[in-house]
C-alpha positions in Angstrom: 148.5 103.9 126.6 149.2 107.3 124.7 146.4 108.8 122.7 147.2 109.4 119.0 146.1 113.0 118.5 147.8 113.7 115.1 145.6 113.2 112.1 147.4 112.4 108.8 144.4 113.0 106.5 141.2 114.9 106.3 138.1 113.8 104.4 135.8 116.4 102.8 132.5 116.2 101.0 132.6 113.9 98.0 132.1 115.2 94.5 129.8 112.6 92.7 131.7 109.3 92.9 135.0 110.9 93.8 136.3 111.0 97.3 137.9 114.3 98.4 140.8 113.9 100.9 143.5 116.3 102.1 146.8 114.6 103.1 150.4 115.5 103.8 152.2 112.7 101.9 152.7 114.6 98.6 156.4 115.1 99.2 158.1 118.3 98.1 155.6 120.4 96.2 156.2 123.7 94.4 154.3 126.2 92.3 157.3 127.2 90.3 157.6 124.1 88.0 157.3 126.2 84.9 160.7 127.7 85.7 162.3 124.6 84.3 162.1 126.3 80.9 164.3 129.0 82.3 166.9 126.4 83.3 167.0 125.2 79.7 167.4 128.7 78.3 170.2 129.5 80.8 171.9 126.2 80.0 172.0 127.2 76.3 173.4 130.7 76.7 175.2 130.3 80.0 174.0 133.6 81.3 174.4 133.0 85.0 177.9 131.6 84.5 178.9 134.7 82.5 177.5 137.0 85.1 179.3 135.1 87.9 182.6 135.4 86.0 182.4 139.2 86.6 182.8 138.7 90.4 185.8 137.9 92.4 185.3 135.7 95.4 187.8 136.1 98.2 186.1 133.8 100.7 187.8 130.6 101.8 186.3 127.7 99.7 186.2 125.2 102.6 184.0 127.6 104.6 181.8 128.7 101.8 178.3 127.1 101.5 177.0 129.2 98.6 179.3 129.7 95.6 179.1 132.8 93.5 177.7 130.8 90.5 174.8 129.6 92.8 174.0 133.0 94.2 173.9 134.6 90.8 171.8 131.8 89.3 169.4 132.1 92.3 169.0 135.8 92.0 168.5 135.8 88.2 165.9 133.1 88.2 164.2 134.7 91.2 163.7 137.9 89.3 162.6 136.1 86.2 159.9 134.3 88.3 158.7 137.7 89.7 160.5 137.5 93.1 162.2 140.9 93.0 162.3 141.4 96.7 165.2 139.8 98.5 163.0 139.0 101.4 161.3 136.4 99.2 164.4 134.2 99.2 164.0 133.4 102.9 161.2 131.1 101.8 162.4 130.3 98.3 165.7 128.9 99.6 163.6 125.9 100.8 161.8 125.4 97.5 163.2 122.5 95.4 162.8 124.2 92.0 165.1 127.3 92.7 167.6 124.8 94.0 167.4 122.8 90.7 167.6 126.0 88.7 170.7 127.1 90.6 172.4 123.7 90.2 172.3 122.8 94.0 169.9 120.3 95.6 171.7 119.6 98.9 173.5 121.8 101.5 177.0 120.9 102.7 176.1 121.6 106.3 173.1 120.5 108.2 172.4 123.9 109.7 172.2 125.6 106.2 169.4 125.7 103.7 170.1 124.5 100.2 170.1 128.1 98.8 171.0 131.5 100.3 168.7 133.8 102.3 168.2 137.5 101.9 171.3 138.5 103.9 173.8 136.6 101.7 172.2 137.8 98.5 172.3 141.3 99.8 176.1 141.1 100.2 176.3 139.9 96.6 174.2 142.8 95.3 176.2 145.3 97.3 179.6 143.9 96.3 182.0 146.8 96.0 184.5 147.4 93.2 187.9 145.6 93.5 189.8 146.9 96.4 186.9 149.0 97.6 186.4 147.4 101.0 188.8 144.9 102.6 186.1 143.6 104.8 183.9 142.4 102.0 185.0 139.2 100.3 182.9 139.6 97.2 183.6 142.3 94.7 182.5 143.0 91.1 184.3 144.1 87.9 182.1 147.0 86.6 183.7 147.1 83.2 183.3 143.3 82.7 179.7 143.5 83.7 179.0 146.3 81.2 180.7 144.4 78.5 178.6 141.3 79.3 175.3 143.0 78.3 176.7 143.8 74.8 178.5 140.4 74.5 175.2 138.5 75.1 173.6 140.6 72.5 176.3 139.9 70.0 176.3 136.1 70.7 172.6 136.0 69.9 173.3 136.7 66.2 174.7 134.1 63.8 175.8 136.8 61.4 176.2 140.6 61.7 173.0 142.5 60.7 173.1 145.2 58.1 171.7 147.8 60.5 170.9 148.1 64.2 169.1 150.9 66.0 170.1 152.0 69.5 167.4 153.4 71.8 168.4 155.3 74.9 165.9 156.0 77.5 165.3 157.0 81.1 162.4 156.3 83.4 161.6 156.5 87.1 162.4 153.9 89.7 160.3 155.0 92.7 161.8 155.0 96.2 159.7 154.3 99.2 162.4 154.8 102.0 165.4 156.9 102.8 167.7 155.3 100.3 171.0 157.0 99.5 170.7 159.4 96.5 167.0 160.0 97.2 165.6 163.0 95.3 162.2 164.3 94.3 161.5 164.4 90.5 159.1 167.1 89.3 158.0 165.3 86.1 157.3 161.9 87.7 156.0 163.6 90.9 157.8 161.2 93.3 161.0 160.4 95.0 162.9 158.1 92.7 166.0 157.1 90.9 166.4 157.8 87.2 168.2 154.9 85.6 169.5 155.1 82.1 168.7 152.2 79.7 170.0 151.6 76.2 168.1 149.0 74.0 168.5 147.5 70.6 165.1 146.2 69.8 164.1 144.1 72.7 167.7 143.5 73.8 169.1 145.4 76.8 172.6 146.8 76.3 172.9 149.0 79.3 171.1 149.5 82.7 172.8 152.2 84.8 171.3 153.3 88.1 171.4 157.1 88.6 170.0 159.7 91.0 167.0 161.7 89.8 168.5 165.2 90.3 170.1 165.1 86.8 169.1 165.6 83.2 167.6 162.5 81.6 170.5 162.4 79.0 173.3 162.7 81.5 176.2 160.4 80.7 174.3 159.0 77.6 177.0 160.2 75.1 179.8 158.4 76.9 177.8 155.2 77.4 176.6 155.1 73.7 180.2 155.7 72.6 181.4 152.8 74.8 178.7 150.5 73.4 179.3 151.4 69.8 183.1 150.8 70.2 182.4 147.3 71.6 180.0 146.5 68.8 182.5 147.6 66.2 185.0 145.1 67.5 182.8 142.3 66.3 180.7 144.1 63.5 183.0 146.7 61.9 180.7 147.3 58.9 177.2 147.3 60.6 175.2 150.5 60.2 174.3 152.0 63.5 171.4 154.4 64.0 170.6 156.3 67.1 166.9 156.9 68.0 165.8 158.9 71.0 163.0 161.1 72.3 163.2 164.7 73.2 164.8 164.0 76.6 167.9 163.1 74.6 167.8 166.0 72.1 171.0 167.6 73.5 173.7 169.4 71.6 176.6 167.3 72.8 174.8 164.0 71.8 173.5 165.2 68.4 176.7 167.0 67.5 178.7 163.8 67.9 176.4 161.9 65.6 176.3 164.8 63.0 180.0 165.0 63.0 180.5 161.4 62.3 177.8 161.4 59.6 179.5 164.2 57.7 183.0 162.9 58.0 184.9 159.6 58.3 187.2 161.0 61.0 186.9 159.9 64.6 184.4 161.6 66.8 182.9 161.4 70.3 180.6 158.7 69.0 182.9 156.2 67.3 182.0 154.9 63.9 178.4 156.0 63.9 177.1 155.8 60.3 173.8 157.6 60.7 171.2 159.1 63.0 167.4 158.7 63.1 165.1 161.2 64.8 
C-alpha cells in the first residue's frame, strides 16, 4: 500500500476561538483585483482599441495566438499597474486579471499561456514603420499614433474650451545598459535619453523619445506646430497659450509665437493666439 506523502492543508496556532489553516483550494488568486476599474475606464474611452488601430498586423490569422488588440491592452494595463518591465509579463500572462483586462481568458492552443510573454510584447514595442523590415509582421503608423494622443484629448471635452495652455518639457530617462543612442548628459549627470513631452494640464499630447546629446528644445517647434494644427481642426476658435521654462527659450520657438501674435498671417506655429512666459 502506497503512503500518502502529500499534505493538502497545514494547521497553525489558533487565534482565540478561530482556527488558522493554510490550504491550496482557493482557486485562481490574484493581487491585481483593483485593476478591474481600469477595465471599465478603457471600455468607456476605447483607448486600447484606438492604439491597436495604429498597427498593421501581417501575420496569418489562423496561426496567431495573440491578436494586436490583446497585446496592446496587456501592455497598457501592465504599465498602469506598475509592471513597466517586460520581464514581468512572463508571470503576469498566467494571472487571470490581466487576461480579463485584455479580453482573453483562454488560449487557443494547449501549449500557450492565455497572454503573451516578454518576447512577443518586445516584438510589438519594436514594430518598425510600414515597409521598414519585411521579416517583421507587425508595424506601426507613426503619424496615426501621434494623432491619437491629441484625439483622445479632444474626445475628453464635451465642448471646446475658451483657452488651453500647452506645456512642453524635457526630462531624463536614465539608461543602465549599452542601448543605442546612449549619451552622457552633463546636467543630469548620467547616461540617459532626453524625451520631449507636451502636456495640456494633466493630458499628455506628445511623448517623443530622443537621445540626450541635443538641446532640450530640439524639434519642439515642429511638434507644437503639428499639435496646434490638429487642435485647430476641431476647435478653430480656441485660444492657445504656450508656456515653457528657460530650456525652451529659443529664438525660433519664440519668434514663431511672436509673429503669430502680431499678425493674422500664417506662421511657423499655426493659429497661435498668444504666448505666456
